[in-house]
C-alpha positions in Angstrom: -0.8 12.1 -11.8 1.8 11.9 -9.0 2.0 8.7 -7.0 3.1 9.4 -3.4 3.7 6.9 -0.7 2.6 7.3 2.9 2.5 5.2 5.9 -1.1 5.0 7.1 -0.2 6.1 10.6 1.6 9.2 9.4 -1.5 11.1 8.1 -4.6 11.4 10.2 -8.0 12.5 8.8 -7.5 15.9 10.5 -4.1 16.3 8.8 -5.6 15.6 5.4 -8.5 18.0 6.0 -6.1 20.7 6.9 -4.0 20.1 3.8 -7.1 20.2 1.6 -8.4 23.4 3.2 -5.0 25.2 3.1 -4.3 24.3 -0.5 -7.8 24.2 -2.1 -7.4 20.6 -3.0 -10.5 18.7 -4.1 -10.5 15.2 -2.4 -11.8 12.4 -4.6 -12.0 9.1 -2.8 -11.0 6.2 -5.0 -10.7 3.3 -2.6 -13.5 0.8 -2.1 -15.0 -0.7 1.1 -13.0 -3.5 2.6 -14.4 -6.9 2.1 -15.7 -8.4 5.4 -14.4 -12.0 4.5 -11.4 -11.3 6.7 -11.5 -9.9 10.2 -9.0 -7.6 11.8 -8.2 -10.4 14.3 -7.2 -12.7 11.4 -5.0 -10.0 10.0 -3.4 -9.4 13.4 -2.9 -13.2 13.8 -1.1 -13.4 10.4 1.3 -10.5 11.0 1.9 -11.5 14.7 2.8 -15.0 13.4 5.3 -13.5 10.9 6.8 -11.2 13.7 7.6 -14.3 15.8 10.4 -15.0 13.3 13.6 -12.9 13.7 14.3 -12.5 10.0 10.9 -10.9 9.5 11.0 -8.9 12.7 14.4 -7.4 11.7 12.9 -6.1 8.4 9.9 -4.7 10.3 12.2 -3.0 12.8 14.3 -1.6 9.9 11.3 -0.2 8.2 10.0 1.4 11.4 13.5 2.9 12.3 14.0 4.3 8.8 10.5 5.7 8.7 11.1 7.5 11.9 14.5 8.7 10.8 13.7 9.8 7.2 9.9 9.9 7.0 8.5 10.3 3.5 12.0 10.3 2.1 12.3 6.7 3.1 8.7 5.7 2.3 9.2 6.9 -1.2 12.6 5.3 -1.6 13.8 2.3 -3.6 15.1 0.9 -0.4 11.7 0.8 1.2 10.2 -0.9 -1.9 13.0 -3.5 -1.7 12.3 -4.2 1.9 8.6 -4.8 1.1 9.6 -7.2 -1.6 11.9 -9.1 0.8 9.1 -9.3 3.3 6.7 -10.8 0.8 9.2 -13.5 -0.1 9.9 -14.2 3.5 6.1 -14.4 4.3 5.7 -17.1 1.7 8.6 -19.1 3.2 7.4 -18.7 6.8 3.9 -19.9 5.9 5.5 -23.1 4.5 7.1 -23.9 7.9 4.5 -22.7 10.2 2.7 -25.5 12.2 -0.7 -23.8 11.3 0.2 -23.5 7.7 -3.3 -24.1 6.2 -4.9 -21.5 8.4 -2.1 -19.0 7.8 -2.2 -19.6 4.0 -5.9 -19.1 3.9 -5.7 -15.8 5.7 -2.7 -14.7 3.6 -4.6 -15.5 0.3 -7.7 -13.6 1.4 -5.6 -10.6 2.6 -3.7 -10.3 -0.7 -6.8 -11.0 -2.9 -8.5 -8.1 -1.1 -5.5 -5.8 -1.7 -5.3 -6.7 -5.3 -9.1 -6.1 -5.8 -8.8 -2.7 -4.0 -5.8 -1.6 -6.0 -7.4 -2.5 -9.3 -10.6 -0.6 -8.3 -8.6 2.4 -7.2 -6.8 2.6 -10.6 -10.1 2.1 -12.5 -11.7 4.8 -10.4 -8.9 7.2 -11.2 -9.0 6.3 -14.9 -12.8 6.9 -15.0 -12.4 10.2 -13.3 -9.8 11.3 -15.8 -12.2 10.5 -18.7 -15.0 12.6 -17.2 -13.2 15.5 -15.6 -10.6 18.2 -16.4 -7.7 18.9 -14.1 -4.0 19.9 -14.4 -2.5 17.8 -11.7 -3.5 15.2 -9.2 -1.9 13.3 -6.4 -2.7 9.6 -5.6 -1.6 8.9 -2.0 -1.4 5.3 -1.0 0.2 3.3 1.7 3.9 2.5 1.0 3.2 -1.3 1.1 1.1 -0.8 -2.1 3.9 0.9 -4.2 5.3 -2.0 -6.0 2.0 -3.7 -6.9 0.4 -0.4 -7.9 3.3 0.5 -10.2 3.1 -3.0 -11.7 -0.7 -2.7 -12.3 -0.3 0.7 -13.9 2.0 -0.8 -16.4 -0.1 -3.9 -17.0 -3.4 -2.0 -17.3 -1.8 0.5 -19.7 -3.6 3.7 -18.7 -2.2 5.8 -21.5 -4.5 8.7 -20.8 -2.9 9.3 -17.5 0.7 10.6 -17.3 2.0 8.9 -14.2 5.0 10.4 -12.4 6.3 8.3 -9.6 7.8 10.1 -6.6 11.1 8.2 -5.8 14.3 8.9 -4.1 
């Protein structure tokens, strides 16, 4: 299993369909439906709040610049993973000092609970597929923001039947 990072905006559905057709790739969806306990407006509110702070905006700008400059090379790099870790730490600090701390914290918790639930289900779906199907190689494409937590979950859940190879810089 090869784990590759992508930025959601870089691959459209039509891009993926063309890749599948050209390369005779079987597409097996492993994600689950998003929980409706959190609206898109709430998520936008949370990230717009973080972006009001220069320290966070600088990291976001760095990620956008490096993604445009180096594309998948950056998204699969240790540097990108480190920036996401910094952003997570900064988000927690910013919540503490925000005037609407309780609202922001509530949204933040729901957002990360949802991501955690989805990542565990994706890995379980991959694991179940490997038990029931024969294949030589597979690629698990996820958003670059999921890299660190997915890699951690793979180690914690100990999927020994799957030989994970992580695409890195």
